[in-house]
C-alpha positions as CSV (number, residue, x, y, z in Angstrom):
1,X,8.6,13.7,12.8
2,X,5.9,11.8,14.6
3,X,3.4,9.7,12.6
4,X,0.3,8.6,14.5
5,X,-3.2,7.3,13.8
6,X,-6.0,9.8,13.7
7,X,-7.5,9.9,17.1
8,X,-11.3,9.8,17.3
9,X,-13.7,10.5,20.2
10,X,-15.9,7.7,21.7
11,X,-18.6,8.8,19.1
12,X,-16.1,8.3,16.3
13,X,-15.7,12.0,15.7
14,X,-12.6,14.0,15.2
15,X,-11.9,16.2,18.2
16,X,-12.7,19.8,17.4
17,X,-9.2,21.3,17.9
18,X,-7.8,18.6,15.6
19,X,-10.5,19.1,13.0
20,X,-9.5,22.8,13.0
21,X,-5.9,21.8,12.3
22,X,-6.9,19.3,9.6
23,X,-9.2,21.9,7.9
24,X,-6.3,24.4,7.7
25,X,-4.1,21.7,6.2
26,X,-6.7,20.7,3.6
27,X,-7.4,24.4,2.8
28,X,-3.7,25.0,2.2
29,X,-3.9,22.6,-0.7
30,X,-6.7,24.3,-2.7
31,X,-4.9,23.7,-6.0
32,X,-4.9,19.9,-5.3
33,X,-8.5,20.0,-4.4
34,X,-9.3,21.9,-7.6
35,X,-7.8,19.0,-9.5
36,X,-9.3,16.2,-7.4
37,X,-12.9,17.7,-7.3
38,X,-13.3,16.3,-3.7
39,X,-14.7,19.6,-2.4
40,X,-17.4,21.8,-4.0
41,X,-15.4,24.9,-3.6
42,X,-11.6,24.2,-3.1
43,X,-11.1,27.8,-2.0
44,X,-13.6,27.4,0.9
45,X,-13.0,24.1,2.6
46,X,-15.1,23.7,5.7
47,X,-14.5,21.5,8.9
48,X,-17.7,19.5,8.3
49,X,-16.5,18.7,4.7
50,X,-13.1,17.5,6.0
51,X,-14.8,15.4,8.7
52,X,-17.1,13.9,6.1
53,X,-14.2,13.1,3.7
54,X,-12.2,11.4,6.5
55,X,-15.2,9.5,7.7
56,X,-15.8,8.3,4.2
57,X,-12.2,7.1,4.0
58,X,-12.4,5.4,7.4
59,X,-15.6,3.6,6.4
60,X,-13.5,1.2,4.3
61,X,-12.0,-1.9,5.9
62,X,-8.2,-1.7,6.3
63,X,-8.0,2.1,5.9
64,X,-5.8,4.1,8.3
65,X,-5.5,7.9,8.5
66,X,-2.1,8.9,9.8
67,X,-1.2,12.4,11.0
68,X,2.3,13.7,10.7
69,X,3.5,16.2,13.3
70,X,6.8,18.1,13.4
71,X,7.7,20.1,16.5
72,X,4.1,19.8,17.6
73,X,2.6,21.2,14.3
74,X,0.4,19.2,12.0
75,X,2.4,19.0,8.8
76,X,0.7,16.3,6.9
77,X,-1.9,13.6,6.6
78,X,-1.6,10.2,4.8
79,X,-4.4,7.7,4.1
80,X,-3.3,4.1,3.7
81,X,-5.1,1.0,2.8
82,X,-3.7,-2.3,4.1
83,X,-4.7,-4.1,0.9
84,X,-6.5,-3.3,-2.3
85,X,-10.1,-4.6,-2.5
86,X,-9.1,-6.6,-5.5
87,X,-7.9,-10.0,-4.1
88,X,-5.4,-10.2,-7.0
89,X,-3.6,-7.1,-5.5
90,X,-2.5,-7.9,-1.9
91,X,-0.2,-4.9,-1.6
92,X,-0.9,-2.0,0.7
93,X,-1.6,1.4,-0.8
94,X,-1.1,5.1,-0.2
95,X,-4.4,6.7,-1.3
96,X,-3.6,10.2,-0.2
97,X,-0.6,12.1,1.0
98,X,-1.1,15.8,1.8
99,X,1.5,18.1,3.2
100,X,0.7,21.6,4.5
101,X,1.6,24.0,1.7
102,X,3.4,26.3,4.2
103,X,6.0,23.6,4.7
104,X,6.0,21.9,1.4
105,X,9.5,21.3,-0.1
106,X,11.1,20.9,3.3
107,X,11.3,17.1,3.2
108,X,8.1,16.4,5.2
109,X,6.5,14.4,2.5
110,X,9.7,12.3,2.0
111,X,9.8,11.6,5.8
112,X,6.1,10.7,5.9
113,X,6.6,8.2,3.1
114,X,9.6,6.7,4.8
115,X,7.7,6.2,8.0
116,X,4.7,4.6,6.1
117,X,7.1,2.3,4.3
118,X,8.7,1.4,7.7
119,X,5.3,0.7,9.2
120,X,4.3,-1.7,6.4
121,X,7.8,-3.3,6.4
122,X,7.5,-4.0,10.2
123,X,4.2,-5.7,9.4
124,X,5.9,-8.0,7.0
125,X,4.9,-6.2,3.8
126,X,7.4,-5.8,1.0
127,X,5.7,-3.6,-1.5
128,X,3.7,-0.4,-1.4
129,X,1.5,1.0,-4.2
130,X,0.1,4.5,-4.6
131,X,-2.7,6.3,-6.1
132,X,-1.9,9.6,-7.8
133,X,-3.8,12.0,-10.0
134,X,-2.5,12.0,-13.5
135,X,-3.4,15.7,-13.7
136,X,-1.2,16.6,-10.7
137,X,2.3,17.3,-12.1
138,X,3.6,18.4,-8.7
139,X,2.4,15.2,-7.1
140,X,3.8,13.0,-9.9
141,X,7.1,14.9,-9.7
142,X,7.3,14.2,-6.0
143,X,6.6,10.4,-6.4
144,X,9.0,10.2,-9.3
145,X,11.8,11.9,-7.2
146,X,11.3,9.1,-4.7
147,X,11.9,6.6,-7.4
148,X,8.3,5.5,-8.1
149,X,7.6,4.8,-11.7
150,X,5.2,7.1,-13.5
151,X,1.7,6.2,-14.5
152,X,1.2,3.1,-16.6
């Protein structure tokens, strides 16, 4: 699995073919989007909505959007924050981890998380926090299976 930063054009746009892939990935997770409320109609996610959501993420200092590919196919996206805006919390964060529903349960999420941890560890960081929706039992089960404590 290859984990790499989201490439942008000179105008800071997502290249059209990649935006098509990202839109398909986001659309595959309509149940998650129904919980999160991030899109007006989670059953009809549009490229311009995905582009706007990612642009909003990237507008924050220290945010990185990483794409996961396996055998050339986009299998996941993860949004990280190098430190929380609260100075009392210097640890990096995972704000979003999304795996294409067609390949969910095949270990892609676990491999993505391992690579994110490795990236932060290589940067001298020794902790990683995550944001998860309390109303997302599948997401909470995933993080719990990785050894993360449940919500406080």
